C-alpha positions in Angstrom: -4.3 -8.6 -55.2 -1.8 -6.7 -53.1 0.4 -10.0 -52.8 0.7 -10.3 -56.4 1.8 -6.8 -56.9 4.3 -7.3 -55.0 5.4 -10.6 -55.6 5.3 -9.9 -59.5 7.0 -6.6 -59.4 10.9 -8.3 -58.9 13.5 -6.6 -60.9 10.9 -3.4 -60.9 10.4 -2.0 -57.4 12.4 1.5 -57.8 10.4 2.3 -60.9 7.2 1.6 -58.6 8.6 3.7 -56.2 9.6 6.7 -58.4 6.4 6.6 -60.0 4.3 7.9 -56.6 7.5 10.7 -55.6 7.2 12.1 -58.9 3.1 12.6 -58.8 3.4 13.7 -55.4 6.0 16.5 -56.2 3.5 17.4 -59.3 0.6 17.6 -57.3 2.5 19.7 -54.6 3.4 22.3 -57.2 -0.1 21.9 -58.7 -1.9 23.0 -55.2 1.1 26.2 -54.7 0.1 27.6 -58.4 -4.0 28.8 -57.2 -1.6 30.1 -53.7 0.4 32.3 -56.5 -2.5 33.8 -58.2 -4.4 34.5 -55.7 -1.3 37.0 -54.1 -1.3 38.2 -58.1 -5.3 39.2 -57.6 -5.2 39.9 -54.6 -1.7 41.9 -54.0 0.0 42.6 -57.4 -2.8 43.6 -59.1 -4.4 46.4 -56.3 -1.1 47.9 -56.3 -0.4 47.8 -59.4 2.9 46.2 -59.3 3.6 45.3 -62.4 7.1 43.8 -62.0 5.8 42.0 -59.0 2.8 40.3 -61.3 5.8 38.9 -63.8 7.6 37.5 -60.7 4.6 35.7 -59.6 4.0 34.9 -63.1 7.1 33.3 -64.2 7.4 31.3 -61.1 3.9 29.7 -61.5 5.5 29.1 -65.0 8.3 26.7 -63.6 6.2 25.8 -61.4 4.2 24.5 -64.5 6.9 23.0 -66.2 8.1 21.2 -63.5 4.8 19.8 -62.7 5.1 18.5 -66.5 8.3 16.5 -65.9 7.8 15.1 -63.0 4.0 14.0 -64.9 5.8 12.8 -67.1 8.6 10.7 -65.5 6.0 9.5 -63.5 3.7 8.1 -66.7 7.4 6.5 -67.3 8.3 4.5 -64.6 4.6 3.7 -64.1 4.6 2.3 -67.6 8.0 0.2 -66.7 6.3 -0.6 -63.8 3.2 -2.1 -64.7 4.7 -3.8 -67.9 7.1 -5.3 -66.2 4.7 -6.8 -63.9 2.4 -8.0 -66.3 5.4 -9.7 -68.2 6.8 -11.5 -65.0 3.1 -12.2 -63.9 2.6 -13.9 -67.7 5.6 -16.2 -67.2 4.6 -17.3 -63.6 1.5 -18.3 -65.1 3.2 -20.0 -67.6 5.6 -22.2 -65.9 2.9 -23.1 -63.3 1.0 -24.1 -66.4 3.6 -26.9 -67.6 3.7 -28.4 -64.9 -0.2 -29.1 -64.6 -1.6 -32.7 -65.5 -3.7 -33.5 -68.3 -6.4 -33.5 -65.7 -5.6 -29.8 -64.5 -5.9 -28.1 -68.0 -9.2 -30.2 -68.5 -10.3 -28.5 -65.3 -9.8 -25.1 -66.1 -10.1 -25.3 -69.8 -7.2 -24.3 -72.7 -9.5 -21.6 -73.5 -9.9 -20.0 -69.8 -6.0 -20.4 -69.1 -5.4 -18.0 -72.2 -7.8 -15.5 -71.4 -6.2 -15.5 -67.7 -2.6 -15.3 -69.3 -3.5 -12.5 -71.7 -7.4 -10.3 -70.7 -6.5 -10.2 -67.0 -3.3 -9.8 -66.7 -3.8 -6.9 -68.6 -6.5 -5.6 -66.4 -4.1 -6.0 -64.1 -1.7 -4.6 -65.6 -3.5 -1.1 -66.7 -5.2 -1.3 -62.3 -0.9 -0.8 -61.6 -0.3 1.5 -64.0 -3.2 3.6 -63.2 -2.4 3.1 -59.3 0.6 4.3 -59.1 -0.4 7.5 -60.6 -4.2 7.9 -60.2 -4.4 6.5 -56.7 -1.4 8.3 -55.6 -2.1 11.4 -56.8 -6.1 11.4 -55.9 -5.6 10.8 -52.4 -2.9 13.4 -52.2 -4.4 16.1 -54.0 -7.8 15.5 -51.8 -6.4 15.4 -48.6 -3.5 18.6 -49.2 -6.6 20.4 -51.1 -9.0 20.1 -48.4 -6.6 21.6 -45.9 -5.9 24.3 -47.9 -9.6 25.0 -47.7 -10.0 24.9 -44.1 -6.6 27.2 -43.6 -8.6 29.4 -46.2 -11.6 29.6 -45.1 -13.1 26.8 -42.6 -16.9 27.9 -42.7 -16.5 27.4 -46.7 -14.8 24.1 -46.4 -18.2 22.6 -44.4 -19.7 22.5 -48.3 -17.1 19.5 -48.9 -17.9 17.8 -45.4 -21.4 17.4 -47.4 -20.4 16.6 -50.7 -17.5 14.5 -50.1 -19.3 11.6 -48.2 -22.2 11.9 -50.7 -19.9 11.0 -53.6 -18.4 8.3 -51.4 -21.4 6.7 -50.6 -22.5 6.6 -54.1 -18.9 5.3 -55.4 -19.3 1.7 -52.4 -22.6 0.6 -54.0 -21.5 1.0 -57.6 -18.3 -1.0 -56.7 -20.6 -3.7 -54.9 -22.4 -3.8 -58.1 -20.4 -4.4 -60.4 -17.2 -6.9 -58.5 -19.9 -9.2 -59.5 -20.9 -8.1 -62.7 -17.0 -8.1 -63.8 -16.6 -11.7 -62.5 -19.2 -12.8 -65.3 -18.0 -10.3 -67.9 -14.9 -12.5 -67.6 -16.5 -15.8 -67.6 -17.7 -14.7 -70.6 -14.8 -13.6 -72.6 -13.6 -17.2 -71.5 -16.3 -18.7 -73.9 -16.0 -17.0 -76.3 -12.1 -17.8 -76.7 -13.3 -21.1 -76.3 -15.9 -21.0 -79.1 -13.3 -19.1 -81.2 -10.4 -21.6 -80.1 -12.9 -24.3 -81.2 -13.3 -23.3 -84.5 -9.8 -22.3 -85.3 -8.8 -26.0 -84.4 -11.4 -27.8 -86.6 -12.0 -25.6 -89.2 -11.4 -28.1 -91.8 -13.8 -30.5 -90.4 -16.3 -27.5 -90.2 -16.2 -26.9 -93.8 -15.6 -30.5 -94.6 -19.9 -30.9 -92.9 -20.7 -27.4 -94.2 -21.5 -26.0 -90.6 -20.5 -22.4 -91.0 -23.9 -21.4 -90.5 -23.9 -23.2 -87.1 -20.6 -22.1 -86.3 -21.5 -18.6 -86.7 -24.5 -19.2 -84.7 -22.7 -20.5 -81.9 -20.4 -17.5 -81.9 -23.0 -14.7 -82.3 -24.3 -16.7 -79.0 -21.1 -16.4 -77.0 -20.6 -12.7 -78.7 -23.8 -11.6 -77.9 -23.5 -13.2 -74.2 -20.4 -10.9 -73.9 -21.6 -7.9 -75.3 -24.8 -8.0 -72.7 -22.4 -8.8 -69.5 -19.9 -5.8 -70.7 -23.3 -3.5 -71.2 -24.7 -4.4 -67.8 -21.3 -3.5 -66.7 -21.3 -0.3 -68.1 -24.7 1.1 -67.7 -23.8 0.5 -64.2 -20.4 2.2 -64.6 -21.6 5.2 -66.6 -24.4 6.3 -63.5 -21.0 7.7 -62.1 -20.0 10.5 -63.8 -23.4 12.2 -64.2 -23.1 12.2 -60.5 -20.4 13.1 -60.2 -20.4 15.7 -62.3 -24.1 16.6 -60.6 -22.2 17.2 -57.0 -19.2 18.9 -58.0 -21.1 21.6 -60.0 -23.6 21.6 -56.8 -20.9 22.1 -54.8 -19.8 25.0 -57.0 -22.7 27.0 -57.0 -22.9 26.8 -53.2 -19.2 27.9 -53.0 -20.0 30.7 -55.3 -23.2 31.7 -53.8 -21.5 31.9 -50.2 -18.7 32.8 -50.9 -19.5 35.8 -53.4 -22.0 36.6 -50.0 -18.6 36.5 -48.0 -16.5 38.3 -50.4 -19.5 41.5 -51.1 -19.8 41.5 -47.3 -15.5 42.3 -47.5 -14.8 39.3 -44.9 -13.2 37.2 -47.9 -10.5 38.6 -50.4 -11.5 38.0 -53.9 -8.2 36.4 -55.2 -9.1 33.9 -52.2 -12.4 32.4 -53.4 -10.7 32.1 -56.7 -8.3 29.9 -55.4 -11.0 27.8 -52.6 -12.9 27.6 -56.4 -9.7 26.0 -57.8 -9.3 24.1 -55.0 -12.9 22.7 -55.0 -12.1 21.5 -59.0 -9.2 19.7 -58.1 -10.8 17.8 -54.8 -14.1 16.7 -56.6 -12.1 15.7 -59.3 -9.6 13.6 -57.3 -12.6 12.2 -55.8 -13.9 11.5 -59.6 -10.5 10.1 -60.2 -10.7 7.7 -57.1 -14.1 6.8 -58.5 -12.9 5.8 -61.9 -9.6 3.8 -60.5 -11.9 1.9 -57.7 -13.9 0.6 -60.4 -10.8 -0.3 -62.4 -9.5 -2.1 -59.2 -12.9 -3.9 -58.9 -12.4 -5.5 -62.3 -8.8 -6.1 -61.5 -10.0 -8.1 -57.8 -12.3 -9.8 -60.1 -9.0 -11.3 -62.6 -6.9 -11.3 -59.8 -9.3 -13.9 -58.2 -8.8 -16.3 -61.2 -5.0 -16.2 -61.8 -4.9 -16.7 -58.6 -7.4 -19.9 -59.0 -4.1 -20.8 -60.8 -1.9 -19.9 -59.2 -2.6 -21.7 -56.1 -3.4 -24.8 -57.7 -1.3 -27.9 -56.6 -0.6 -30.1 -59.8 -2.5 -33.4 -59.8 0.5 -35.6 -60.7 3.6 -33.9 -58.9 7.0 -35.2 -57.5 6.7 -37.4 -54.0 8.6 -35.2 -51.4 13.1 -34.8 -51.4 12.9 -38.7 -48.9 10.4 -40.7 -51.0 11.3 -40.5 -54.7 13.5 -42.4 -56.3 16.7 -40.8 -57.9 19.5 -41.8 -61.1 22.8 -43.1 -59.0 26.0 -40.5 -59.6 28.0 -41.0 -62.6 31.4 -43.3 -60.8 34.0 -41.0 -59.5 30.9 -38.3 -57.9 30.1 -38.1 -54.2 26.6 -37.9 -53.1 24.8 -41.5 -52.3 21.4 -41.7 -53.0 18.8 -43.8 -50.9 16.6 -45.5 -53.7 18.4 -45.7 -57.0 16.2 -46.2 -60.0 17.3 -49.0 -62.4 18.8 -48.4 -65.3 16.4 -48.1 -68.2 15.1 -51.5 -69.3 11.7 -51.0 -70.7 9.7 -53.4 -68.5 5.8 -51.9 -67.9 3.4 -53.8 -66.0 0.1 -52.8 -64.6 -1.3 -54.2 -61.1 -4.9 -54.4 -60.9 -5.1 -50.6 -62.3 -8.7 -48.6 -62.5 -8.9 -44.9 -63.5 -11.4 -42.5 -63.8 -11.3 -38.9 -65.1 -12.5 -37.6 -62.6 -10.8 -39.1 -59.8 -12.4 -37.3 -56.5 -16.0 -37.8 -57.8 -18.3 -40.0 -58.5 -17.7 -41.0 -62.0 -17.6 -44.7 -63.5 -14.4 -46.0 -63.8 -12.4 -45.9 -67.7 -10.4 -49.4 -66.7 -11.0 -51.3 -64.2 -8.8 -54.2 -62.7 -6.0 -53.7 -65.3 -3.0 -56.0 -64.7 -0.5 -57.3 -67.8 3.4 -57.4 -67.9 5.1 -56.5 -71.0 8.5 -57.4 -70.9 11.8 -55.5 -72.4 11.6 -55.4 -75.9 9.4 -57.3 -76.6 6.3 -55.6 -79.2 2.7 -54.9 -77.6 -0.6 -54.1 -79.4 -3.9 -52.9 -77.8 -6.7 -53.3 -79.8 -10.6 -52.0 -79.2 -13.6 -50.5 -79.5 -14.2 -46.6 -79.9 -13.8 -45.4 -76.0 -13.0 -48.8 -74.2 -9.9 -46.9 -72.7 -7.1 -47.3 -74.8 -5.2 -43.9 -75.5 -6.4 -43.7 -71.2 -4.7 -46.9 -70.4 -1.2 -45.8 -72.4 -1.8 -42.2 -71.1 -0.9 -43.7 -67.3 2.8 -44.7 -68.2 4.2 -41.5 -68.6 2.3 -40.5 -65.9 -0.6 -37.6 -67.8 -2.6 -38.7 -65.1 -2.8 -41.1 -62.2 -4.1 -44.2 -61.6 -7.3 -44.5 -59.1 -6.4 -47.6 -58.2 -3.5 -50.1 -58.2 -0.1 -48.9 -59.5 2.0 -49.3 -62.9 5.4 -50.1 -62.7 8.2 -49.3 -65.2 11.6 -51.7 -64.5 9.9 -52.5 -61.3 9.4 -49.2 -59.6 6.1 -47.4 -59.5 5.4 -44.2 -61.6 4.8 -42.2 -58.7 8.4 -42.9 -57.5 10.0 -41.8 -60.2 10.9 -37.7 -60.8 8.3 -36.7 -63.7 11.5 -35.6 -66.3 13.5 -39.0 -65.6 10.2 -41.1 -65.9 9.4 -39.1 -69.2 13.0 -39.3 -70.4 12.4 -43.0 -70.8 9.3 -43.2 -72.7 8.4 -41.8 -76.7 5.5 -41.2 -77.4 3.6 -40.5 -80.3 -0.1 -39.1 -79.5 -2.8 -39.6 -81.0 -3.1 -36.3 -82.1 0.2 -35.2 -84.0 1.1 -32.2 -82.6 4.2 -30.3 -84.8 5.4 -26.5 -84.0 6.4 -24.0 -85.8 9.5 -23.9 -87.2 12.1 -25.9 -89.6 11.7 -29.7 -89.3 15.0 -29.9 -88.3 14.0 -27.9 -85.3 11.1 -30.3 -85.0 12.9 -33.3 -85.0 15.4 -32.2 -82.6 12.5 -32.0 -80.2 12.9 -35.6 -79.2 17.1 -35.0 -78.7 18.3 -31.8 -78.9 21.6 -32.9 -78.9 21.7 -35.6 -81.4 23.4 -35.7 -84.4 22.9 -34.6 -87.8 23.3 -38.7 -88.4 21.4 -39.8 -85.9 18.4 -37.5 -87.4 18.7 -38.5 -90.8 18.8 -42.3 -89.6 15.6 -41.6 -87.6 13.6 -39.9 -90.4 14.5 -43.3 -93.0 13.4 -45.3 -90.0 10.4 -43.5 -89.7 10.3 -43.6 -93.6 10.2 -39.6 -93.3 13.5 -38.9 -95.2 12.1 -39.1 -99.0 9.7 -36.7 -98.6 11.9 -34.5 -96.4 14.3 -34.7 -99.4 12.0 -33.5 -102.2 11.3 -30.6 -100.6 13.9 -27.5 -102.0 15.0 -26.9 -98.6 15.2 -30.2 -97.0 15.4 -30.7 -93.3 15.2 -26.6 -92.9 11.6 -26.5 -94.7 9.6 -24.2 -92.4 6.5 -25.9 -90.9 3.2 -23.8 -90.3 1.5 -23.4 -87.3 0.6 -27.4 -86.6 2.5 -28.8 -89.7 -1.1 -27.7 -92.2 1.9 -27.6 -95.0 2.0 -31.8 -94.9 0.0 -33.8 -95.2 -1.7 -36.2 -92.4 0.3 -39.2 -93.2 3.8 -37.2 -93.5 2.7 -35.2 -90.1 2.5 -39.0 -88.4 5.8 -40.0 -89.6 7.8 -36.6 -88.9 6.1 -37.5 -85.3 7.3 -41.2 -85.2 10.7 -40.2 -86.7 10.8 -37.3 -83.5 10.2 -40.4 -80.8 12.5 -43.3 -82.6 15.3 -40.1 -82.5 15.2 -40.1 -78.5 16.1 -43.9 -78.5 13.9 -44.5 -75.4 13.3 -47.3 -73.5 9.9 -47.3 -73.8 7.7 -46.2 -77.2 4.3 -45.7 -77.4 2.5 -45.3 -80.8 -1.3 -44.0 -80.4 -3.1 -45.1 -83.6 -0.3 -43.1 -85.0 -0.2 -44.9 -88.7 -3.4 -45.0 -89.5 -2.7 -42.1 -92.1 0.2 -44.3 -94.0 -0.4 -47.4 -96.6 0.4 -50.9 -95.6 3.6 -51.0 -97.1 4.4 -47.5 -95.4 4.0 -49.3 -92.2 4.8 -52.7 -92.8 8.7 -50.4 -93.4 8.1 -48.4 -90.4 7.4 -51.8 -88.1 10.7 -53.8 -90.0 12.8 -50.5 -88.8 11.4 -50.8 -85.0 13.1 -54.6 -85.4 16.5 -53.7 -86.7 17.4 -50.6 -85.0 15.3 -49.9 -81.8 15.4 -54.2 -80.6 15.6 -53.4 -77.2 13.0 -50.9 -77.5 9.7 -52.0 -76.0 7.2 -50.9 -78.4 3.1 -50.3 -77.3 1.1 -49.5 -80.2 -2.7 -49.0 -80.1 -4.4 -49.9 -83.6 -7.8 -50.2 -85.4 -6.2 -52.1 -88.5 -5.2 -55.8 -87.7 -2.4 -55.8 -90.3 -1.0 -53.4 -87.7 -1.0 -55.9 -84.5 -0.9 -58.9 -86.1 2.9 -59.7 -85.7 3.1 -58.3 -82.3 4.2 -60.7 -79.8 1.3 -59.9 -77.8 -2.2 -58.3 -78.4 -4.4 -57.2 -75.4 -8.4 -56.5 -76.3 -10.1 -54.2 -74.2 -13.6 -53.9 -74.0 -15.9 -51.9 -71.4 -13.2 -51.1 -69.5 -11.2 -54.2 -69.0 -9.1 -56.6 -70.6 -11.7 -58.7 -72.7 -8.1 -61.1 -74.0 -5.1 -61.6 -74.6 -2.7 -63.5 -77.1 -1.2 -63.5 -80.2 -2.6 -63.1 -83.4 -3.2 -66.6 -84.1 -4.2 -67.3 -80.7 -7.3 -64.6 -80.4 -8.5 -65.6 -84.2 -9.3 -69.3 -82.9 -10.7 -68.3 -79.4 -11.8 -64.6 -78.9 -15.0 -63.3 -80.5 -14.6 -59.6 -80.1 -11.0 -60.2 -82.0 -13.0 -62.6 -84.3 -15.5 -59.7 -85.3 -13.0 -57.0 -86.4 -10.9 -59.4 -88.2 -14.1 -60.5 -90.1 -15.6 -56.7 -90.7 -12.3 -55.6 -92.3 -11.6 -58.7 -94.2 -15.2 -58.0 -95.7 -13.9 -54.5 -96.4 -11.3 -55.3 -98.3 -13.2 -58.1 -100.1 -15.7 -55.3 -100.7 
């Protein structure tokens, strides 16, 4: 955990140093106050010296004001340091997640990653804020006040030698118990966030199937589990206060009894006894503060472990070392030799005996097995097959969202694992099965595909995707604001905007994963025509369910039970492939009905 604090305090280390210094000055002032009070009680009052009383009172006031200023300054710098640390840590986590492959995100789950970047980081931030003040203040106060108590009356200080170890023992036992309970609680927060996220993402489905009661039950279960975990921790933590108060009050009674007898025997001054009691209170309060800070530290340790787990994860898909990776040749006239030069983007895709499973290191069944085919530049290739046959998994291997578990995928003759990821994905335009739009204007969403595109290129892409007319029907046109996920446009409009965004990139390879399912046949035909006219040299790979979407493809691949069960043109497959014939007949009957 300390390494996290040291690494991510960059830019705020001065604030992290100033806070403990100021809190130490505050403690020194507070330690002097009881001695000044003892001076008034033992010297000024018996002598009846009013001037000395006012002088000592003024000194106490100045010390109190200075202590207050130091306390405020310490709190200010601790807040700056802790919030800066939190911002740095969140940014580092976010940057790390951007490097993750789909498999890495699947392993953690998006809900757990959100919890780690918010709840866990907040716990670390609170710990740092508390640590810079309480974990400095309490030990300094404890040691200094203990030394002063021993100097005032060593015999009376024996009370502390008995009480403090007992309090430390109680704190240690509670910390050991609570560490495991805090880890459990954080996992329950993950579960609650996962349930909530799933419900909000699928709220339309929930309402369509009238499953609100079922979802309420799911949420109640997650909520109750979190409550039980929090109560389990809370019931252990609340035990610390009665134990501390018992020890504090017992020590105070013992000091009053023993010290009172010393005063009556005229072996101890009343002012010194009063100062001793003040120091006793400060010492035991410091132990209580340390106890509360250590319990917060226990939770922060659980959170730090979860954060380290993310930061220390090596992405399952990443660039090869510098000497093994292909690079783009430098422009003419620029110096710098490149040993392994990438070919110019052409759009040739080749699968060589590819197999793939999601649990790459496990014993799960292959989703794809023995897949071999080649798509030449400019070809229009379609992939069809039943649900769960691996169509989306296959195309996800081309931009290296996942790595193959056997064989190789080549783009323009080079294994995709030998490409820099940025260069590989720059050659590919992809419209995923789930159409994703971001909060912002239509213009901003389209320019995601290519930020430097001109206005004319953006308009042409919208026309090619058959999106221009409906965009211009909005009062603000391309400046129309889209809500999160594009919920203020229809499913068909969303698909066309996603297609326009991909086409604007002018990629060498365009992949459409069931991306025209929400548009009518006429619109789909117009989009397909725009591919032929404006993306002549682009390789188009389309996954579709409708035969009308794929019948004009140069080649159709049929996936069935993890392998290619047929390939050819529409006419060839209709003549000799039973799976394709069944799909065709079922759709013809649906049309006829």
